[in-house]
N, C-alpha and C positions, 0 to 999 in steps of 0.2 A: 787349572789351579791344582796345586798339590797341598793337601791338608794333612798335618801331622801334629799329634799331641805328644809332647815330650815332658813327662812328669818331672817337676822340679825345675824346668827350664822355661818353656812357654808353648802355647798353642800356635803353630805356624799355619798361615794361609798364604801360600806363595803363589803369586801371579806373574812375577817377573824374575828373570835370570839376567844379571848384568855381569859381563866378563871383560877382563883386560885381554889383549891379544898377545903381545910379545912377552914371553916368559910364562904365559898362562896357557893359551891355545896353540901357540907357535913357539918354535925354537929358531933363533936367528931369522925370523920373519916367515918361516915355512910352517904351515899347519901340521900339527902332530897327527900321524896316522890314526884313524878311527874316530877322531874328534868330530868330524863332519857327520858321521852316522849317529853318534850319540846326541849331538845337538838336534839333529832332525827328529830323533825319537822324543826328546824332551820338549820339542816345539808343539807337540800335541797337548801338553799340559801347561806350558809356560810361554810367555812372550820373551823372546831372547834378544838381548841387546849387547853388542860389543862396542866398548868405549875405549879408544886407544890413542896414544900419541903417534902410533904407526912409525916407529923408529926406522924400520927397514923399507917402508913404502910398499909393502906387499899384502897388507890386510885385505884390500878390495879384491885382489886376485885370489888369495887364499880362501876367502869366504864366499866367493861367487857361487850363486845357485843355492846357498843354504837359506833356510827359513828364519832369517834374523834381520835386525836393523843394525847397521854399522854407523858409528859416529866417530869422526876423527877429532880428537881434542886439540885445542890450540896449545902452542908451546908454553904459554904463560899460564901459571896457576892450574896445572893439570889436576892436582889433588882437589882443589876447590871446584873445578869443573865436574869431576867425577862425583864428588859429594852432592853438588847441586842436582846432577842428573838423577841420582838415586832418590834424593828428597822429592824431586818433582814427580817421580813415578809413584811415590807413597812408600817410604822406606819400610813400613810395617808389612809390605807385601813383596819385598825384594830379598832374594838371595844373591850375594855378590861373591865373585871369585877373582882373586888377583895375587900377584907376587911382589910387585914393585912398591917403592916408597910412596909413589903417587896413588896407590890403591888403598892405603891404610884407612883414610877417613871414610871412604865409601864402604869398606868392610865393617867398620865400627858402626856406621849409621844403619846399614841394612839389618833387617830382623835376623838374618843368618849370614855370617861372613865366613868364607872359607879361604884361607891363605895357602899358597902353594910354595913348595921348595923343590924345584926341578933343576934342569941343567943350568939355567940362568940364575939360580939362587932365589932367595927371598929376603926382603928387607926386614930386619929385626922388629922395627916399630910396626910393620904391617902384620907380622906374626902375632904380636901382642894384641893387636886390634881385632883379631879374628876369634870366632867361636871354635873353629876347627882348623887344624893344619893337616894338609895332605901332601904326599910326595909325588902325586901323579894327577894330572887333569882327568884322566880316564877314571881313576878311583873317586875323585871329587864329584864328577858327574854321576857316577854310579850311586853315590849317597842319595841323590835325588830320585833315581830310578828304584832304589831299594831303601825306602825311608826308615825301616826298622834299624838300619845301620846308624842313622842319625840318633834314634832313640837310645841305642846301645852306647853311643859315645857321649851324648849330652845329658842324659837323665841324672838327676841328683840322688 
């Protein structure tokens, strides 16, 4: 668990990290370099879940051997599937990271939502649903490894 008190925002008790795959952890279906190492480090403090439509069909291969749970979302109502997944984990203990339009609801529901704008872009409605916007998955994951960065960004 990662516990962080952010004055004027909220006291976070994070137990789960929920991530999209394509556009978030991967570009064109291929895992971004160094992401595996960062996820492995974070797995000591958080249960990691990757929830994806798996557009390129490469998520299982890209994430093989990493300490996480992979769920392939059905093509229908992906946004609803991701929202239900976060809700079932207990949204108040979830940090969620994503970039796509189908990630917006899960970012809004999670106690901490981080939107990304990387090479595949980021949906505007997802950016608006997030608490933080980052331009790199490595930087976004580092926010969790270095929680004072979260305090600096989110305090009121």
